[in-house]
C-alpha positions as CSV (number, residue, x, y, z in Angstrom):
1,X,-79.6,38.6,-79.8
2,X,-81.0,36.4,-77.0
3,X,-80.2,32.7,-76.8
4,X,-83.8,32.2,-77.8
5,X,-83.5,34.1,-80.8
6,X,-80.5,32.0,-81.8
7,X,-81.9,28.4,-81.0
8,X,-85.7,29.0,-81.4
9,X,-88.4,29.2,-79.0
10,X,-88.9,26.2,-77.2
11,X,-91.9,24.4,-75.7
12,X,-90.8,24.9,-72.0
13,X,-90.6,28.6,-72.6
14,X,-94.1,28.5,-73.5
15,X,-95.0,26.6,-70.7
16,X,-93.3,28.8,-68.5
17,X,-95.2,31.9,-69.8
18,X,-98.3,30.0,-69.5
19,X,-97.2,29.1,-65.6
20,X,-96.5,32.9,-65.2
21,X,-99.5,34.3,-66.2
22,X,-101.5,31.6,-64.2
23,X,-99.6,32.4,-61.4
24,X,-100.2,36.5,-62.0
25,X,-103.9,35.7,-62.4
26,X,-103.9,34.1,-59.0
27,X,-101.9,36.3,-57.2
28,X,-103.9,39.3,-58.2
29,X,-107.4,37.7,-57.2
30,X,-105.8,36.7,-54.0
31,X,-104.5,40.0,-53.2
32,X,-107.7,41.6,-54.2
33,X,-109.5,39.4,-51.4
34,X,-106.8,40.6,-48.9
35,X,-107.3,44.2,-49.2
36,X,-110.1,46.1,-47.4
37,X,-113.6,45.1,-48.0
38,X,-111.9,41.8,-50.0
39,X,-113.4,39.2,-47.4
40,X,-117.0,40.8,-48.3
41,X,-116.5,40.0,-51.9
42,X,-115.1,36.5,-50.9
43,X,-118.4,36.0,-49.2
44,X,-120.6,37.2,-51.8
45,X,-118.6,35.3,-54.4
46,X,-119.3,32.0,-52.6
47,X,-122.9,32.8,-51.8
48,X,-123.6,33.7,-55.5
49,X,-121.8,30.6,-56.9
50,X,-123.7,28.3,-54.6
51,X,-127.0,30.1,-55.8
52,X,-125.9,29.6,-59.3
53,X,-125.0,26.1,-58.8
54,X,-128.2,25.1,-57.1
55,X,-130.2,26.7,-60.1
56,X,-127.8,24.9,-62.6
57,X,-128.3,21.5,-60.5
58,X,-132.1,21.6,-61.8
59,X,-131.0,21.9,-65.3
60,X,-128.4,19.1,-65.0
61,X,-130.5,16.6,-63.2
62,X,-133.4,17.2,-65.5
63,X,-131.1,16.7,-68.7
64,X,-130.0,13.5,-67.1
65,X,-133.3,12.2,-66.3
66,X,-134.6,13.0,-69.7
67,X,-131.7,11.4,-71.3
68,X,-132.2,8.2,-69.6
69,X,-136.0,8.3,-70.1
70,X,-135.8,8.7,-74.0
71,X,-132.9,5.8,-74.4
72,X,-135.0,3.4,-71.7
73,X,-138.1,4.1,-73.9
74,X,-136.2,3.3,-77.2
75,X,-136.1,6.8,-78.7
76,X,-132.6,7.8,-78.6
77,X,-133.2,10.0,-81.7
78,X,-135.2,12.2,-79.3
79,X,-131.9,13.3,-77.7
80,X,-131.8,15.8,-80.6
81,X,-134.2,18.3,-79.0
82,X,-132.4,18.1,-75.5
83,X,-128.9,18.7,-77.3
84,X,-130.6,21.7,-79.2
85,X,-132.0,22.9,-75.8
86,X,-128.7,22.8,-74.3
87,X,-127.0,24.6,-77.2
88,X,-129.7,27.3,-77.2
89,X,-129.6,27.9,-73.3
90,X,-125.8,28.1,-73.5
91,X,-125.9,31.0,-75.9
92,X,-128.6,32.9,-74.2
93,X,-127.0,32.5,-70.8
94,X,-124.0,34.0,-72.1
95,X,-125.9,36.9,-73.6
96,X,-127.8,37.2,-70.3
97,X,-125.1,36.9,-67.9
98,X,-122.0,38.3,-70.1
99,X,-118.6,37.2,-70.1
100,X,-116.8,37.7,-66.6
101,X,-114.1,40.5,-65.9
102,X,-110.6,39.4,-65.9
103,X,-108.2,40.5,-63.3
104,X,-106.1,42.6,-65.9
105,X,-106.5,43.4,-69.4
106,X,-105.2,40.6,-71.6
107,X,-104.1,42.9,-74.2
108,X,-101.2,44.1,-72.0
109,X,-99.6,40.7,-72.6
110,X,-98.7,41.8,-76.5
111,X,-96.0,44.0,-75.4
112,X,-93.9,40.7,-74.2
113,X,-92.3,38.3,-76.6
114,X,-95.6,36.2,-77.1
115,X,-96.2,33.9,-80.3
116,X,-99.7,34.9,-81.7
117,X,-100.4,30.8,-81.0
118,X,-99.5,31.4,-77.3
119,X,-101.6,34.6,-77.3
120,X,-104.7,32.7,-78.8
121,X,-104.3,30.0,-76.2
122,X,-104.2,32.7,-73.3
123,X,-107.4,34.6,-74.6
124,X,-109.2,31.2,-75.1
125,X,-108.5,30.0,-71.7
126,X,-109.4,33.4,-70.3
127,X,-113.0,32.8,-70.7
128,X,-113.4,29.1,-70.3
129,X,-115.1,29.3,-67.0
130,X,-118.2,31.6,-67.6
131,X,-121.2,30.7,-65.9
132,X,-122.7,29.6,-69.2
133,X,-120.0,27.4,-70.3
134,X,-120.0,25.4,-66.9
135,X,-123.5,25.0,-67.2
136,X,-123.7,23.8,-70.7
137,X,-120.6,21.3,-69.8
138,X,-122.2,20.1,-66.8
139,X,-125.5,19.5,-68.6
140,X,-123.8,17.7,-71.5
141,X,-122.1,15.5,-68.9
142,X,-125.4,14.5,-67.5
143,X,-126.7,13.8,-70.8
144,X,-123.9,11.2,-71.0
145,X,-124.5,9.9,-67.7
146,X,-128.3,9.3,-68.2
147,X,-127.5,7.4,-71.5
148,X,-124.9,5.4,-69.9
149,X,-127.3,4.4,-67.2
150,X,-129.8,3.4,-69.6
151,X,-127.6,1.6,-72.2
152,X,-124.3,0.6,-70.4
153,X,-122.8,-0.4,-73.8
154,X,-122.9,3.0,-75.0
155,X,-121.2,4.8,-72.1
156,X,-117.8,5.5,-74.1
157,X,-119.7,6.6,-77.0
158,X,-122.0,9.0,-75.0
159,X,-118.8,10.3,-73.0
160,X,-117.0,10.9,-76.3
161,X,-120.1,12.6,-78.4
162,X,-120.8,14.7,-75.4
163,X,-117.3,15.7,-74.6
164,X,-117.2,17.1,-78.5
165,X,-120.4,18.8,-78.2
166,X,-119.7,20.5,-75.1
167,X,-116.3,21.8,-76.4
168,X,-118.3,23.0,-79.4
169,X,-120.4,25.1,-77.3
170,X,-117.7,26.4,-75.4
171,X,-115.7,27.4,-78.7
172,X,-118.9,29.0,-80.3
173,X,-119.5,31.1,-77.4
174,X,-116.0,32.4,-77.3
175,X,-115.9,33.0,-81.2
176,X,-119.3,34.8,-80.8
177,X,-118.1,37.3,-78.0
178,X,-114.8,37.7,-79.4
179,X,-116.4,39.1,-82.7
180,X,-119.1,40.9,-80.7
181,X,-116.8,43.0,-79.0
182,X,-115.2,44.0,-82.5
183,X,-118.8,44.7,-84.0
184,X,-119.9,46.7,-80.8
185,X,-116.6,49.1,-81.0
186,X,-119.0,52.0,-82.4
187,X,-121.9,53.4,-80.6
188,X,-124.3,52.8,-83.3
189,X,-123.6,49.2,-83.5
190,X,-123.9,49.0,-79.6
191,X,-127.5,50.6,-80.1
192,X,-128.6,48.1,-83.1
193,X,-127.5,45.4,-80.6
194,X,-129.4,46.6,-77.8
195,X,-132.6,46.6,-80.0
196,X,-131.8,43.1,-81.0
197,X,-131.3,41.9,-77.6
198,X,-134.5,43.4,-76.6
199,X,-136.6,42.2,-79.2
200,X,-135.2,38.2,-78.7
201,X,-135.4,38.6,-74.9
202,X,-138.9,40.0,-74.8
203,X,-140.1,37.6,-77.8
204,X,-138.8,34.7,-75.8
205,X,-140.9,36.0,-72.5
206,X,-144.2,36.4,-74.8
207,X,-143.9,33.1,-76.4
208,X,-143.4,31.6,-72.9
209,X,-146.5,33.3,-71.8
210,X,-148.8,32.9,-74.5
211,X,-148.1,29.2,-75.4
212,X,-147.3,27.7,-71.9
213,X,-150.7,26.3,-70.4
214,X,-149.4,27.1,-66.9
215,X,-150.0,30.5,-67.5
216,X,-153.7,29.9,-68.5
217,X,-155.5,28.7,-65.5
218,X,-158.5,30.6,-66.1
219,X,-159.3,28.2,-69.0
220,X,-158.1,25.0,-67.6
221,X,-160.4,23.1,-70.0
222,X,-159.3,24.5,-73.1
223,X,-155.7,25.4,-72.2
224,X,-153.9,22.4,-73.9
225,X,-156.3,22.6,-76.8
226,X,-155.5,26.3,-77.4
227,X,-151.7,25.6,-77.0
228,X,-151.9,23.0,-79.6
229,X,-153.8,25.2,-81.8
230,X,-151.2,27.9,-81.2
231,X,-148.3,25.6,-81.9
232,X,-149.6,24.1,-85.1
233,X,-147.2,26.1,-87.2
234,X,-144.3,24.7,-85.3
235,X,-144.4,21.3,-86.8
236,X,-144.2,22.3,-90.4
237,X,-141.8,25.0,-89.7
238,X,-139.3,22.5,-88.1
239,X,-139.7,19.9,-91.1
240,X,-138.7,22.9,-93.6
241,X,-135.8,23.6,-91.4
242,X,-134.7,20.2,-90.7
243,X,-132.7,19.8,-94.0
244,X,-130.7,23.0,-92.9
245,X,-130.4,21.9,-89.2
246,X,-128.8,18.4,-90.2
247,X,-125.2,19.7,-90.5
248,X,-125.1,21.5,-87.3
249,X,-123.3,20.1,-84.0
250,X,-126.4,19.1,-82.2
251,X,-127.9,17.0,-84.9
252,X,-124.4,15.7,-85.8
253,X,-124.3,14.5,-82.0
254,X,-127.3,13.0,-81.8
255,X,-126.9,11.1,-85.0
256,X,-123.5,9.9,-84.0
257,X,-125.3,8.2,-81.0
258,X,-127.9,6.6,-83.0
259,X,-125.1,4.9,-85.4
260,X,-123.5,3.7,-82.1
261,X,-126.6,2.1,-81.0
262,X,-126.8,0.4,-84.5
263,X,-123.1,-0.9,-84.1
264,X,-121.9,1.3,-86.8
265,X,-118.6,2.3,-85.3
266,X,-117.6,4.0,-88.7
267,X,-120.7,6.0,-88.7
268,X,-120.3,7.0,-85.2
269,X,-116.8,8.3,-86.0
270,X,-117.8,10.0,-89.3
271,X,-120.4,12.2,-87.5
272,X,-118.4,12.8,-84.5
273,X,-115.4,13.9,-86.5
274,X,-117.9,16.1,-88.4
275,X,-118.9,17.7,-85.1
276,X,-115.3,18.1,-84.6
277,X,-114.6,20.1,-87.4
278,X,-117.4,22.5,-86.3
279,X,-115.5,23.0,-83.2
280,X,-112.0,23.5,-85.2
281,X,-114.0,25.9,-87.5
282,X,-115.2,27.9,-84.4
283,X,-111.5,27.8,-82.7
284,X,-110.2,29.2,-86.5
285,X,-112.7,32.2,-86.5
286,X,-111.6,32.8,-82.9
287,X,-108.2,32.8,-83.5
288,X,-108.2,35.2,-86.7
289,X,-109.9,37.8,-84.4
290,X,-107.4,37.2,-81.8
291,X,-104.7,37.6,-84.3
292,X,-105.8,41.1,-85.2
293,X,-105.8,42.1,-81.3
294,X,-102.4,40.7,-81.1
295,X,-101.2,42.8,-83.9
296,X,-102.4,46.0,-81.6
297,X,-105.8,46.7,-82.8
298,X,-107.5,49.3,-80.8
299,X,-111.2,49.1,-80.7
300,X,-111.9,51.8,-77.5
301,X,-114.0,54.9,-77.9
302,X,-111.0,57.1,-77.4
303,X,-108.9,55.7,-80.2
304,X,-112.0,56.1,-82.5
305,X,-112.6,59.4,-81.1
306,X,-109.2,60.7,-82.0
307,X,-109.8,59.4,-85.6
308,X,-113.0,61.1,-86.0
309,X,-111.6,64.2,-84.3
310,X,-108.6,64.5,-86.8
311,X,-110.8,64.1,-90.1
312,X,-113.3,66.6,-88.5
313,X,-110.3,69.3,-87.8
314,X,-109.0,68.8,-91.2
315,X,-112.4,69.2,-92.6
316,X,-113.2,72.5,-90.5
317,X,-109.7,73.8,-91.6
318,X,-110.3,73.3,-95.3
319,X,-113.8,74.6,-95.3
320,X,-113.9,77.6,-92.9
321,X,-110.2,78.2,-92.1
322,X,-110.8,78.7,-88.7
323,X,-108.2,77.3,-86.3
324,X,-109.1,74.2,-84.4
325,X,-107.5,76.0,-81.3
326,X,-109.6,78.7,-81.7
327,X,-112.9,76.7,-82.1
328,X,-111.7,74.6,-79.1
329,X,-112.3,77.6,-76.8
330,X,-115.7,77.8,-77.2
331,X,-118.2,75.1,-75.7
332,X,-120.2,73.0,-78.6
333,X,-121.7,69.8,-79.3
334,X,-119.0,67.3,-80.0
335,X,-121.4,65.3,-82.4
336,X,-121.3,62.1,-80.5
337,X,-123.8,62.8,-78.0
338,X,-121.3,64.5,-75.4
339,X,-120.7,68.3,-74.7
340,X,-117.7,70.0,-75.0
341,X,-118.2,72.6,-72.0
342,X,-117.4,76.3,-72.6
343,X,-114.2,77.4,-70.3
344,X,-115.2,78.9,-67.1
345,X,-119.1,79.3,-67.9
346,X,-120.0,76.2,-65.4
347,X,-118.4,78.5,-62.6
348,X,-119.4,81.8,-63.5
349,X,-122.4,81.6,-61.0
350,X,-122.4,81.4,-57.5
351,X,-124.6,79.6,-54.5
352,X,-127.6,77.8,-55.4
353,X,-127.5,78.4,-59.2
354,X,-124.0,76.8,-59.4
355,X,-125.1,73.7,-57.5
356,X,-128.0,73.4,-59.9
357,X,-125.8,74.0,-62.9
358,X,-123.5,70.9,-61.7
359,X,-126.6,68.9,-61.1
360,X,-127.9,69.6,-64.7
361,X,-124.7,68.9,-66.1
362,X,-124.3,65.7,-64.3
363,X,-128.0,64.5,-65.1
364,X,-127.3,65.3,-69.0
365,X,-124.2,63.0,-69.1
366,X,-126.0,60.3,-66.8
367,X,-128.6,60.4,-69.5
368,X,-125.9,59.4,-72.1
369,X,-124.7,56.6,-70.1
370,X,-127.9,55.1,-69.5
371,X,-128.8,55.4,-73.3
372,X,-125.5,53.6,-74.1
373,X,-125.6,51.0,-71.4
374,X,-127.4,47.8,-72.6
375,X,-127.7,46.2,-69.3
376,X,-129.7,49.3,-67.7
377,X,-131.9,49.5,-70.7
378,X,-132.6,46.0,-70.4
379,X,-133.5,46.3,-66.7
380,X,-135.6,49.3,-67.4
381,X,-137.8,47.8,-70.3
382,X,-138.3,44.3,-69.0
383,X,-140.5,45.1,-66.0
384,X,-142.7,47.4,-68.0
385,X,-143.2,44.5,-70.6
386,X,-143.7,41.6,-68.1
387,X,-146.3,43.8,-66.4
388,X,-147.9,44.4,-69.5
389,X,-148.2,40.6,-70.5
390,X,-148.9,39.4,-66.9
391,X,-151.5,42.0,-65.2
392,X,-154.4,41.1,-66.7
393,X,-154.1,37.3,-66.2
394,X,-153.1,37.5,-62.6
395,X,-155.5,40.4,-61.8
396,X,-158.3,38.2,-62.6
397,X,-157.7,35.2,-60.5
398,X,-159.4,36.5,-57.7
399,X,-161.7,39.5,-56.5
400,X,-158.5,41.1,-54.8
401,X,-156.2,40.8,-57.6
402,X,-156.3,44.2,-58.7
403,X,-155.5,45.3,-55.2
404,X,-152.2,43.6,-54.9
405,X,-151.1,43.6,-58.5
406,X,-149.8,47.4,-58.7
407,X,-148.0,46.9,-55.4
408,X,-146.3,43.8,-56.6
409,X,-145.5,45.5,-59.8
410,X,-143.7,48.3,-58.2
411,X,-141.8,46.3,-56.2
412,X,-140.6,44.1,-59.1
413,X,-139.6,47.4,-60.9
414,X,-137.3,48.6,-58.1
415,X,-135.4,45.3,-58.7
416,X,-133.9,47.2,-61.7
417,X,-133.5,50.5,-60.3
418,X,-132.2,50.0,-56.6
419,X,-128.8,48.3,-57.7
420,X,-127.8,51.5,-60.0
421,X,-127.0,53.6,-57.0
422,X,-124.5,50.8,-55.9
423,X,-121.9,51.8,-58.3
424,X,-123.1,55.4,-59.9
425,X,-119.4,56.3,-60.3
426,X,-118.4,52.7,-62.0
427,X,-118.6,54.3,-65.8
428,X,-116.7,57.4,-64.8
429,X,-113.5,55.6,-64.7
430,X,-110.5,57.8,-64.8
431,X,-112.7,60.9,-65.0
432,X,-113.7,60.3,-61.4
433,X,-110.5,61.9,-60.0
434,X,-111.6,65.2,-61.7
435,X,-114.3,65.4,-59.0
436,X,-111.7,65.8,-56.2
437,X,-109.9,68.6,-58.4
438,X,-112.8,70.6,-59.5
439,X,-114.8,73.0,-57.4
440,X,-117.8,70.8,-57.0
441,X,-119.2,68.8,-53.8
442,X,-119.3,65.2,-54.2
443,X,-122.8,65.6,-52.6
444,X,-124.0,67.5,-55.5
445,X,-122.7,64.7,-58.0
446,X,-124.3,61.9,-56.3
447,X,-127.5,63.8,-55.4
448,X,-127.5,64.1,-59.4
449,X,-127.1,60.5,-60.1
450,X,-129.9,59.7,-57.4
451,X,-132.3,62.0,-58.7
452,X,-131.9,60.7,-62.3
453,X,-132.4,57.0,-60.5
454,X,-135.6,58.6,-58.7
455,X,-136.7,60.0,-61.8
456,X,-136.4,56.7,-63.7
457,X,-138.3,55.0,-60.9
458,X,-141.0,57.6,-61.2
459,X,-141.8,57.0,-64.9
460,X,-141.5,53.3,-64.6
461,X,-144.0,53.5,-61.8
462,X,-146.4,56.1,-64.0
463,X,-146.2,53.7,-66.9
464,X,-147.1,50.5,-64.7
465,X,-149.9,52.3,-63.0
466,X,-151.4,53.2,-66.6
467,X,-150.8,49.4,-67.8
468,X,-152.4,48.0,-64.7
469,X,-155.2,50.4,-64.8
470,X,-155.9,49.3,-68.3
471,X,-155.3,45.5,-67.9
472,X,-156.6,45.0,-64.4
473,X,-158.7,47.9,-63.5
474,X,-157.5,51.2,-61.5
475,X,-155.9,50.4,-58.4
476,X,-157.7,51.8,-55.3
477,X,-156.5,55.2,-54.2
478,X,-155.2,54.0,-50.6
479,X,-153.2,51.3,-52.4
480,X,-151.8,53.0,-55.2
481,X,-150.4,56.0,-52.8
482,X,-149.4,53.6,-50.2
483,X,-147.3,51.7,-52.8
484,X,-145.4,54.9,-54.1
485,X,-144.6,56.0,-50.7
486,X,-143.1,52.6,-49.9
487,X,-141.1,53.1,-53.1
488,X,-139.8,56.5,-52.3
489,X,-138.6,55.0,-48.6
490,X,-137.0,52.1,-50.1
491,X,-135.1,53.9,-52.9
492,X,-134.1,56.5,-50.2
493,X,-132.6,53.7,-47.9
494,X,-131.1,52.1,-50.8
495,X,-129.5,55.0,-52.0
496,X,-128.0,55.7,-48.4
497,X,-126.1,52.4,-48.7
498,X,-125.6,52.7,-52.4
499,X,-123.5,56.0,-52.4
500,X,-121.2,54.5,-49.8
501,X,-120.6,51.4,-51.5
502,X,-120.3,53.3,-54.8
503,X,-117.1,55.0,-53.2
504,X,-115.8,52.2,-51.0
505,X,-116.3,49.5,-53.5
506,X,-116.7,50.7,-57.0
507,X,-116.7,48.5,-60.2
508,X,-115.0,49.8,-63.3
509,X,-117.6,49.6,-66.2
510,X,-117.1,49.2,-69.9
511,X,-119.8,50.4,-72.2
512,X,-118.1,48.7,-75.0
513,X,-118.4,45.1,-73.7
514,X,-121.6,43.2,-74.7
515,X,-123.7,43.0,-71.7
516,X,-121.2,42.5,-69.3
517,X,-121.9,42.9,-65.5
518,X,-119.5,44.3,-63.5
519,X,-121.0,45.2,-60.4
520,X,-119.6,44.4,-56.9
521,X,-121.0,41.2,-55.8
522,X,-121.5,42.3,-52.1
523,X,-123.1,45.4,-53.5
524,X,-125.7,43.3,-55.3
525,X,-126.5,41.2,-52.4
526,X,-127.0,44.4,-50.2
527,X,-129.1,45.7,-52.6
528,X,-131.2,42.6,-52.9
529,X,-131.4,42.0,-49.1
530,X,-132.6,45.6,-48.5
531,X,-135.4,45.3,-51.3
532,X,-136.4,41.9,-49.8
533,X,-136.6,42.8,-46.3
534,X,-138.6,46.2,-47.2
535,X,-140.7,44.1,-49.4
536,X,-141.5,41.3,-46.7
537,X,-142.3,43.9,-44.0
538,X,-144.6,45.9,-46.6
539,X,-146.2,42.7,-47.7
540,X,-146.7,42.0,-43.9
541,X,-148.2,45.2,-43.2
542,X,-150.6,45.2,-46.3
543,X,-152.1,41.9,-45.3
544,X,-152.3,42.7,-42.0
545,X,-154.4,45.7,-42.7
546,X,-156.5,43.9,-45.2
547,X,-157.3,41.4,-42.3
548,X,-158.2,43.8,-39.9
549,X,-160.2,45.8,-42.5
550,X,-158.0,48.7,-42.2
551,X,-156.7,49.4,-45.2
552,X,-156.9,53.7,-44.5
553,X,-154.0,52.6,-42.3
554,X,-151.4,52.0,-45.2
555,X,-151.1,55.6,-46.1
556,X,-150.0,57.0,-42.7
557,X,-147.9,54.0,-42.2
558,X,-146.0,54.3,-45.3
559,X,-145.9,57.9,-45.2
560,X,-143.8,57.9,-42.2
561,X,-141.4,55.3,-43.8
562,X,-141.1,57.7,-46.8
563,X,-140.4,60.9,-44.6
564,X,-137.9,58.9,-42.3
565,X,-136.3,57.4,-45.4
566,X,-135.9,60.8,-47.0
567,X,-134.8,62.2,-43.8
568,X,-132.0,59.9,-43.3
569,X,-130.7,60.0,-47.1
570,X,-130.4,63.9,-46.8
571,X,-128.5,63.4,-43.4
572,X,-126.2,60.8,-45.1
573,X,-125.7,63.1,-48.1
574,X,-124.4,65.9,-46.0
575,X,-121.5,64.1,-44.6
576,X,-120.7,62.4,-47.8
577,X,-118.1,64.8,-49.0
578,X,-116.0,63.8,-45.9
579,X,-116.7,60.2,-46.6
580,X,-115.5,60.4,-50.2
581,X,-112.2,62.3,-49.1
582,X,-111.5,59.5,-46.6
583,X,-112.0,56.9,-49.0
584,X,-110.8,58.6,-52.3
585,X,-107.7,56.0,-52.5
586,X,-109.9,52.9,-52.7
587,X,-112.5,54.9,-55.4
588,X,-109.5,55.7,-57.7
589,X,-107.5,52.7,-57.3
590,X,-110.4,50.6,-59.0
591,X,-111.5,53.1,-61.3
592,X,-108.2,54.5,-62.7
593,X,-106.4,51.0,-63.1
594,X,-106.0,50.1,-66.5
């Protein structure tokens, strides 16, 4: 029995545990930047942070000025609309951007002598600094500043109310994602969640395009009137929902500020406490989820598969009397979308037939990965949907509209396709090591993955061509062929860099995490840079040929670009096996870590 068991756990020991975990996270983060390629990751993180802060600054400044305007005009009650916007924006950003990855799996801490309260605190602080939470907190602070500038006597009330409101936002997002991971522990639930995210996100895009007068320049005279008619149902809907919305945090925070303006300290305190109770409720629900996790709950697909396999074997033994060991010798569908391969059958053929059998098997597996990955599916569907709602409007703004709509839509589509090749091994996790033990070549594996990416790009471009042809008129043959040839060359160049980055800087991906983006920051920047440079050069060539009335030159120019790109890609593919062997430690170190 230790001294802690004899005398009870002390607060000093709890502080020591928090300090040790903080130090561990810092050392892992710092050592990660010190290893090979770490400097580039640090540069990528800094650049992305600057870009994100620049985008957030617009929301922060806008919220501050809006709060100042409302209070200065004597309409403090209008703050409620601003708070609802912040609340919904915070949750939407959490869904779109996902939760950040941690430097190690926090569930590993349960093997140490932690109290459940300490574990809940650790898990809570692990996700506080998400981009969405930072944006929501800064915007809430800006609202407090705007109120304080317009009404200096309310500065303390505004600061307290907005601090409680920001804490409530953070806690509700932590609670939601903690339970979403639990709900998405099964493949069927992930598919349903994907459908819901698609419906909500696409609905928001459609509503913005339909109701926003900025996208109706062709009808400037009646744009405002049309928007008013379309929004006619919103007023009665809000009036009916108002009694149900009053007990919620944005309404409570706004009402508390109104009470403070009326010099009712008791009213302000009552509504602020009510908002704090919501924060406490969210924390309690989060703690219940963490307590179950603390007790050793395993939500992985492997653990669920073990349970299903055990039950299936018992049923098979009872119904057929066939030994599970005998049944395991034959290849069959495993019932979960995967395939249990027949022993020895894959390598029974030789030469080109063996290569194509490997490619076919990898493509089949990659299709399953794509189907189960919310982020990839969202990236594939969104360009098609946006082209569908934007093509007709923008094509009719000028006589040359139908000429550039298709090339622009193709370039926009590649935004979702090109980054896929930069982490093509990320979903393999520990299975990547089997590629170095099996009698297969890495070039065949990456070729299969690249072929699937090219196939998805081809399907997207074909659908875009059909949509643009229907909505804005059939593009000219020269323009369409040139755009396709440019896409072929750009995809080939991206795959050259992507295959190498997939080996040297992979990122382990978890399909069970909701909308979590786990790609390398530097890889994302490289993909974006290659696409932007290629698009910029292509746009310059396009407008130069248009100005010279020589659109016929687009096809031979981009045909040369496509041939050169494919040739360079094929040449790089021939040396990828040696490259993979030389960097296999970097690859497996990331993908096989716990």
